[in-house]
C-alpha positions in Angstrom: 6.2 -37.6 -68.1 3.8 -37.6 -71.0 3.1 -33.9 -71.5 1.1 -32.6 -74.5 2.1 -29.8 -76.8 0.6 -27.2 -74.4 2.8 -28.3 -71.5 0.0 -30.1 -69.7 0.4 -33.2 -67.6 -0.9 -35.9 -68.0 -1.1 -36.0 -71.7 -4.9 -36.8 -71.5 -7.0 -34.9 -68.9 -8.0 -36.0 -65.5 -11.8 -35.8 -65.1 -13.1 -34.8 -61.7 -16.8 -35.3 -61.1 -18.6 -33.8 -58.1 -21.9 -31.9 -57.6 -20.3 -29.6 -55.0 -18.4 -26.7 -56.6 -16.2 -26.2 -53.5 -15.2 -29.9 -53.7 -14.2 -29.5 -57.3 -12.1 -26.5 -56.5 -10.4 -28.4 -53.7 -9.6 -31.3 -55.9 -8.2 -29.1 -58.6 -6.0 -27.2 -56.3 -4.7 -30.4 -54.7 -4.0 -31.9 -58.1 -2.2 -28.8 -59.4 0.0 -28.8 -56.3 1.2 -32.2 -57.3 2.0 -31.2 -60.8 -1.2 -32.4 -62.5 -2.3 -29.4 -64.6 -4.5 -31.1 -67.2 -7.9 -31.3 -65.5 -11.5 -31.2 -66.5 -14.1 -30.6 -63.8 -17.8 -31.6 -64.1 -20.5 -30.9 -61.6 -23.4 -32.5 -63.6 -23.2 -36.3 -63.4 -25.5 -36.7 -66.5 -22.7 -35.1 -68.7 -20.0 -37.6 -67.7 -20.8 -40.4 -70.2 -21.3 -38.1 -73.2 -18.0 -36.4 -72.2 -16.2 -39.8 -72.2 -17.5 -40.5 -75.7 -16.0 -37.2 -77.0 -12.8 -36.9 -75.0 -9.9 -39.3 -74.3 -9.7 -39.2 -70.5 -6.6 -40.4 -68.5 -8.5 -41.2 -65.3 -11.7 -40.3 -63.5 -12.2 -39.0 -59.9 -15.8 -39.8 -59.2 -17.9 -38.7 -56.2 -20.3 -41.5 -55.0 -23.3 -39.5 -53.8 -24.7 -37.1 -56.5 -28.1 -36.2 -57.8 -29.2 -37.5 -61.2 -26.7 -40.4 -61.8 -24.9 -41.7 -58.7 -21.2 -42.4 -58.9 -21.9 -46.1 -58.5 -24.2 -46.0 -61.6 -21.6 -44.1 -63.6 -18.9 -46.6 -62.5 -21.0 -49.5 -63.8 -21.3 -47.8 -67.2 -17.6 -46.9 -67.4 -16.5 -50.5 -66.5 -18.8 -51.8 -69.2 -18.1 -49.2 -72.0 -14.6 -47.9 -71.1 -12.9 -50.8 -69.2 -9.4 -49.3 -69.5 -10.2 -46.0 -67.8 -9.2 -46.1 -64.2 -11.8 -44.7 -61.8 -11.0 -43.5 -58.2 -14.1 -43.2 -56.1 -14.6 -40.3 -53.7 -16.6 -41.0 -50.6 -17.6 -39.7 -47.2 -16.7 -41.6 -44.0 -20.2 -43.1 -43.8 -20.0 -44.6 -47.3 -17.0 -46.9 -47.0 -19.1 -50.0 -47.5 -20.4 -48.5 -50.8 -16.8 -47.7 -51.8 -15.6 -51.2 -51.1 -18.5 -52.5 -53.3 -17.4 -50.1 -56.0 -13.9 -51.6 -55.8 -15.3 -55.1 -56.4 -17.1 -53.7 -59.4 -13.9 -52.5 -61.0 -12.9 -49.1 -59.4 -9.2 -48.6 -59.2 -9.2 -47.0 -55.7 -11.3 -44.9 -53.3 -10.4 -41.9 -51.1 -12.3 -40.2 -48.2 -13.5 -36.7 -47.9 -12.1 -34.2 -46.9 -9.4 -34.6 -49.5 -6.0 -35.6 -48.0 -3.2 -34.6 -50.4 -0.8 -37.4 -49.2 -3.6 -39.9 -50.0 -4.9 -38.4 -53.2 -1.7 -37.7 -55.2 -0.1 -41.1 -54.8 -3.3 -42.8 -55.8 -3.6 -40.6 -58.9 0.0 -41.3 -59.9 -0.5 -45.1 -59.6 -3.6 -44.9 -61.7 -1.8 -43.0 -64.4 1.1 -45.4 -64.3 -1.2 -48.4 -64.6 -2.9 -46.8 -67.7 0.5 -46.2 -69.3 1.6 -49.7 -68.6 -1.5 -51.1 -70.3 -0.8 -49.0 -73.4 2.9 -50.0 -73.4 1.9 -53.7 -73.2 -0.5 -53.3 -76.1 2.3 -51.6 -78.1 4.8 -54.4 -77.2 2.3 -57.1 -78.2 1.6 -55.3 -81.5 5.3 -54.7 -82.2 6.2 -58.4 -81.3 4.4 -59.5 -84.5 5.8 -56.8 -86.7 9.0 -57.0 -88.7 9.3 -53.3 -89.6 9.8 -50.0 -87.8 7.0 -47.5 -87.8 9.4 -44.5 -87.3 12.8 -45.5 -88.9 13.7 -41.8 -89.2 14.1 -41.6 -85.4 17.0 -44.0 -85.6 18.7 -42.4 -88.6 21.9 -41.6 -86.6 22.4 -45.2 -85.7 23.8 -46.9 -88.8 22.9 -50.6 -88.6 21.3 -53.5 -90.5 21.7 -55.9 -87.7 18.8 -58.0 -86.5 19.5 -57.5 -82.8 19.6 -53.8 -83.3 16.3 -53.9 -85.2 14.6 -55.7 -82.3 16.0 -53.1 -79.9 14.5 -50.3 -82.1 11.1 -52.1 -82.1 11.1 -52.3 -78.3 12.0 -48.6 -78.0 9.1 -47.7 -80.4 6.7 -49.6 -78.1 7.8 -48.0 -74.8 9.0 -44.5 -75.9 5.7 -42.7 -75.1 5.6 -43.9 -71.5 6.8 -42.1 -68.4 8.7 -44.9 -66.8 12.4 -44.7 -66.4 14.5 -46.6 -69.0 18.0 -48.1 -68.6 20.4 -48.4 -71.5 23.4 -50.6 -71.0 26.4 -51.4 -73.2 30.1 -51.0 -73.5 31.8 -47.7 -74.1 31.3 -46.4 -77.6 28.2 -48.5 -78.7 25.9 -45.5 -79.0 23.9 -45.3 -75.8 23.3 -41.6 -76.0 22.3 -41.8 -79.7 19.6 -44.4 -78.7 18.4 -42.1 -75.8 18.0 -39.3 -78.4 16.0 -41.6 -80.6 13.7 -42.6 -77.7 13.2 -38.9 -76.9 12.3 -38.2 -80.6 9.8 -41.1 -80.6 8.2 -40.0 -77.4 6.7 -36.9 -79.0 7.6 -34.8 -76.0 7.7 -31.1 -76.8 10.4 -30.3 -74.2 14.2 -30.6 -74.9 16.5 -33.6 -74.7 19.1 -32.8 -71.9 22.1 -35.0 -71.3 24.6 -35.1 -68.5 27.5 -37.4 -67.6 27.3 -37.8 -63.9 30.6 -39.7 -63.5 32.8 -37.9 -61.0 30.1 -35.6 -59.6 30.0 -35.4 -55.8 26.7 -35.2 -54.0 26.6 -31.4 -53.7 27.4 -30.8 -57.4 25.0 -33.5 -58.4 22.2 -31.9 -56.4 22.9 -28.4 -57.6 23.2 -29.6 -61.2 19.9 -31.4 -61.2 17.8 -29.4 -58.8 19.2 -25.9 -59.1 19.4 -23.5 -56.1 17.9 -20.3 -54.7 19.7 -17.1 -54.0 21.8 -17.4 -50.9 21.5 -21.2 -50.7 25.2 -21.5 -50.2 28.3 -19.3 -50.3 28.6 -18.0 -53.9 24.9 -18.6 -54.7 24.4 -14.9 -55.7 21.4 -15.6 -58.0 18.6 -18.2 -58.6 19.7 -20.9 -60.9 17.4 -23.6 -62.4 18.7 -27.1 -62.6 18.6 -29.6 -65.4 15.2 -30.9 -64.4 13.8 -27.4 -65.0 15.7 -27.1 -68.2 14.3 -30.4 -69.5 10.7 -29.5 -68.6 8.3 -31.4 -70.7 11.2 -33.4 -72.3 13.8 -36.0 -71.5 16.7 -36.0 -69.0 19.4 -38.5 -69.8 21.8 -39.4 -67.0 24.9 -41.2 -68.3 27.3 -43.3 -66.2 24.6 -43.9 -63.6 26.8 -46.7 -62.1 29.2 -44.0 -60.8 26.5 -42.2 -58.7 27.5 -41.7 -55.1 25.4 -43.4 -52.3 24.1 -40.0 -51.1 23.0 -39.0 -54.6 21.4 -42.4 -55.1 19.1 -41.7 -52.2 18.1 -38.3 -53.7 17.5 -39.8 -57.1 15.3 -42.5 -55.7 13.1 -40.0 -53.9 12.9 -37.9 -57.1 11.7 -40.9 -59.1 9.3 -42.0 -56.4 7.8 -38.6 -55.6 8.2 -37.0 -59.1 9.1 -33.8 -57.3 12.3 -32.1 -56.0 13.5 -29.2 -53.9 16.0 -26.7 -55.3 18.9 -26.2 -52.8 17.9 -23.6 -50.2 14.1 -24.1 -50.8 11.5 -25.9 -48.9 8.9 -25.7 -51.7 8.7 -28.8 -53.8 8.6 -28.5 -57.6 7.1 -31.2 -59.9 9.6 -33.0 -62.1 7.9 -32.9 -65.5 10.5 -35.0 -67.3 11.1 -38.5 -68.5 14.3 -40.1 -67.1 16.6 -42.2 -69.2 19.8 -43.7 -67.7 22.9 -45.4 -69.1 25.9 -47.2 -67.9 28.7 -49.4 -69.2 29.0 -51.1 -65.8 27.2 -54.2 -64.5 24.8 -52.8 -62.0 24.0 -56.3 -60.7 27.6 -56.7 -59.6 27.6 -53.2 -58.1 24.4 -54.1 -56.3 25.8 -57.4 -55.0 28.7 -55.5 -53.4 26.5 -52.8 -52.0 27.8 -50.1 -54.3 24.4 -49.6 -55.8 21.0 -49.5 -54.0 18.6 -52.4 -54.6 15.6 -50.2 -54.7 17.1 -47.7 -57.1 18.3 -50.6 -59.3 14.8 -51.9 -59.8 13.3 -48.4 -60.1 15.5 -47.2 -63.0 15.1 -50.2 -65.2 11.4 -50.5 -65.6 12.4 -50.7 -69.2 15.9 -52.0 -70.1 17.8 -52.4 -73.4 21.3 -53.7 -73.8 23.2 -52.5 -77.0 25.5 -55.3 -78.2 29.1 -54.5 -78.8 30.4 -54.1 -82.4 32.2 -57.4 -82.3 28.8 -59.1 -82.0 27.4 -57.3 -85.0 30.2 -57.3 -87.5 27.7 -57.4 -90.3 27.3 -53.7 -89.7 31.0 -53.0 -90.5 30.4 -52.2 -94.3 27.6 -49.8 -93.5 29.5 -48.1 -90.6 32.7 -47.9 -92.7 30.9 -46.1 -95.5 29.2 -43.8 -93.1 32.4 -42.8 -91.3 34.3 -42.6 -94.5 31.8 -40.0 -95.8 32.0 -38.1 -92.5 35.8 -38.1 -92.6 36.0 -36.9 -96.2 33.7 -34.0 -95.5 35.7 -33.2 -92.4 39.0 -33.1 -94.3 37.5 -31.7 -97.5 38.7 -34.7 -99.5 37.2 -36.6 -102.4 36.0 -40.0 -101.2 38.7 -42.6 -102.0 38.1 -46.0 -103.4 39.1 -49.1 -101.4 39.8 -52.8 -102.0 37.0 -55.1 -100.7 39.7 -56.8 -98.7 39.7 -53.8 -96.4 36.2 -54.7 -95.2 37.3 -58.3 -94.6 40.2 -57.0 -92.5 38.0 -54.7 -90.5 35.5 -57.5 -89.8 38.3 -59.6 -88.2 38.9 -57.2 -85.4 37.3 -57.2 -81.9 36.9 -53.4 -81.4 37.3 -52.9 -77.7 36.3 -49.2 -78.3 33.3 -50.2 -80.4 31.9 -47.7 -82.9 33.9 -44.9 -81.4 37.1 -46.8 -82.2 36.1 -47.7 -85.7 35.2 -44.0 -86.4 38.6 -42.9 -85.0 40.4 -45.4 -87.2 38.6 -44.3 -90.4 39.2 -40.6 -89.6 42.9 -41.2 -88.9 43.3 -43.2 -92.1 41.5 -40.6 -94.3 43.5 -37.8 -92.7 46.8 -39.6 -93.6 45.7 -40.9 -97.0 47.2 -39.1 -100.0 46.0 -41.3 -102.8 42.8 -41.9 -104.6 42.6 -45.3 -103.1 42.7 -45.8 -99.3 45.4 -48.3 -98.3 44.7 -51.3 -96.1 48.1 -50.7 -94.5 46.7 -47.5 -93.0 44.4 -49.7 -91.0 46.6 -52.7 -90.6 49.2 -50.7 -88.7 46.5 -49.8 -86.2 44.7 -53.1 -85.7 47.5 -55.4 -84.7 48.9 -52.7 -82.3 45.6 -52.7 -80.5 45.1 -56.4 -80.4 47.2 -57.2 -77.4 45.6 -58.3 -74.2 45.7 -54.8 -72.7 43.3 -53.6 -75.3 40.7 -56.1 -74.5 37.8 -55.1 -72.3 37.4 -56.6 -68.9 34.9 -59.2 -70.0 37.2 -60.6 -72.7 39.5 -63.6 -72.0 43.3 -63.1 -71.9 44.9 -63.0 -75.3 46.8 -66.3 -74.6 43.8 -68.1 -73.1 43.7 -70.6 -76.0 47.3 -71.8 -75.3 46.4 -72.7 -71.7 43.7 -75.0 -73.0 46.2 -77.1 -75.0 47.2 -80.4 -73.4 49.9 -80.9 -76.0 51.8 -77.9 -77.4 52.4 -78.0 -81.2 55.8 -77.3 -82.7 56.4 -73.7 -83.9 56.2 -75.0 -87.5 52.8 -76.7 -86.8 51.5 -73.7 -85.0 52.6 -71.4 -87.8 50.9 -73.5 -90.4 47.6 -73.6 -88.5 47.7 -69.8 -87.9 48.4 -69.0 -91.5 45.6 -71.3 -92.7 43.1 -69.8 -90.2 44.1 -66.3 -91.3 43.6 -67.2 -94.9 40.2 -68.7 -94.1 39.1 -65.5 -92.3 40.5 -63.4 -95.1 38.7 -65.3 -97.8 42.1 -66.4 -99.1 43.2 -62.8 -99.6 46.9 -63.1 -98.8 47.3 -59.3 -98.3 44.5 -59.3 -95.7 45.8 -62.4 -94.0 49.3 -60.9 -93.8 47.9 -57.8 -92.1 45.9 -59.9 -89.7 49.1 -61.9 -88.8 51.2 -58.7 -88.5 53.6 -59.6 -91.2 54.2 -58.4 -94.8 52.5 -60.0 -97.8 56.0 -61.0 -99.0 56.8 -62.7 -95.8 53.5 -64.6 -95.9 54.1 -65.7 -99.5 57.6 -67.0 -98.5 56.1 -69.0 -95.6 53.5 -70.5 -97.9 56.1 -71.5 -100.5 58.2 -73.2 -97.7 55.2 -75.2 -96.5 54.5 -76.6 -99.9 
């Protein structure tokens, strides 16, 4: 949720206008019970328009019958001068026709007196959400025509120069300030949590970024971890413990591996997202959830949904915004930048002077599919630096790792079998023909660097040289 630096929600205040002081108090108490604590009350209708000129208001709760300017007259001015400000009309039972007329003039909604909490709070939430969507759409439209990032520092942990990644960053800049849930998908090791941290940084929220991996959590542990518990809520609950929602107050709660959530926990998460409130275990008093939710998974939720492992309603709720981080094999242009970054990290880790390397090493690394993505490349670099004893880092330190991980068992589930190409052949070539073709392809990929081509083929440079001589 968008919370300002004073811990108030929403970010901009709700303006409540009514000439009756008791009604103003009733509205304020009801709003606060729903977690809305950024409120301005006004009992003089003539002060509303000047107030709107001076203050950025999130939405207006406006009584219809007031001395001076009526609510209907104020609405007409707001629609004309502040068309993006949602207005909820407040009316008595005998003024429904007037309220309907106000709706036709542009009011967002109307509610009846006396105030019904279950009617007021959902209407206010919807009005705030609509306002946020309007701002996000404006941001998206503006970012669509821009080629640069406004806050590149927020993405400093994600080393990339890839065009797909830049588009993802631009999208995140546009939607980061909103309250809607966001789903980040991608294979293991692509940097989903790093992107979540960047979104939190961009949001401007003053609360912390709290992350949890929910894979393997049963429903009881999930509920206790998120919601917390009261003293005596269950055996062993000897003291009150706040959950992660409370810990992330005013900030961002990142739930990784959402595809592994149990059915019972999915129901609780759906209610949490819909109601924006939760009950600590052992308590019947609801607490507002003042956090922005981010989710991540390396699974295909559409497939899980199709087989009834993931709820339809939750699926659509968590991905109001959605980004998919491409695997490293689809952005191999990032290999040089990532290699340098991990090399620097590894040298500092092992307290070694940064070694030089042959450019053929980058060519070799760019010809690998990386089932473990950035995490695997980082592990390869750290392993090579740890074992290196020279001023120059050897390609063989990487070549021994890459072929050993290139068999079909190392491929991710979406990759074709390692021998799929052979099954497509209607005529099998001879071993000599196949050898010649593979050698030529390796040389092409290695930019005619025989040492790199040999490593790609899993043979020594001397063996490759001999094969080339025999084929002449």
